[in-house]
N, C-alpha and C positions, 0 to 999 in steps of 0.2 A: 378695076377698083382695087385699092390696097388698104389693108388694115394695118395701122402702124402702132407699135408699142415702143417704148424707149429703147429696148434692146433687141426686138424682133420685128421683122416686117413679113407679113404673110399675104400672099395673093388670095383674094377672095373670089369664090365662084360666082356665077351669075346669080342675082337675087340677094347678094350680100351675105351668104352663108359662109362659115369657115370651111376650109377644105375637108373632104371626107377623112375620117380616121382610117388609118391603115389597120385592118384587123390582124391581131397577132395570131400566129400559129399556136403558140402556147404562152401562158403567163404564170409566173411564180412569185409569191410574196417573199420579199427579202427582209422586210422589217414592218412591224405594225405596232402602233401605240395610239393613245387618245389624241395625239397632236399630229401624227404623220403616218402615212402608208406609203411604202416603197415597194414597187413591183418591177420585175424584169420582164420585158415583152420580147418574145422570140418572133421576129418578123421574117418574111421569106428571105430577105437579103442581108439582115443584120440583127443585132440585139441592142435594145435601148433600155434605159432605166427611167421609170416615171416616179417622181416624188410628188405625192398629193398631200398638201397641208390639210388638216382637219380642225374642226372646232370653230368657235365664233369669230376668231381673227384670221381664219385661213386665207381669205382673199387678200388681205393686207400683207401677210407673210409671203404669199405666192408672188405678188407683184414686186415686193422688195427683193426677194431672192433672185427672181428673173433679172431684175435691173442690175444687181451686184454681179451675177454671173455674166451678164452681157458686157459689163465693163471689163471683166477679167478674161474675156474670150481670147484664146490663144496663149495664155500664160501657162507655162509648164507646171504640172502638179496640181492644177485646179480643174475640178469637174467641168466638162465642156457641154454647153447647150447644143442641141441639135435642132435644125430648122424643121425637120419632118421625121416622123409624124408629129402632128400638132394635137395635143390634148389640152383644151382650154383650162381645165381644172388642175393640171399638173405641170410640173417642170420636167421636161424631157431631156435626159443627159445621155452622152455617149457611154456605152458600157465599157468600163475599164477592166472587165473580166472578174475573176474570182478573188483578186487581191483585195485586201482590206487594210485600212490604216491601222487597225488594231494588231495586225500581223506584221506591220512594218518595223524596221529597226528604229530605235529611239536614240537621240532626238532626230526629227525629220530634217 
């Protein structure tokens, strides 16, 4: 059985549950505000970024951003969704490292 989202398809385990979360070795907070929490998850094989929208409209923002990033998958310079690990309340992105757009040359 598969769970299908407009930009992500995830195989479901028996019983209809989402796949188990991959437990991180270590987690660090990158950004926190009333509307968003961004954490870096150090997994055994790689590092990913999880962006968790917060607040009353969090679910709508989550689905909207996942859909936009799904449409832009593979475009250079755009944050890239990863298929696993899957955290239902977060957008999981490939970790681009310590570089920040704030540190980039302007204009982009």
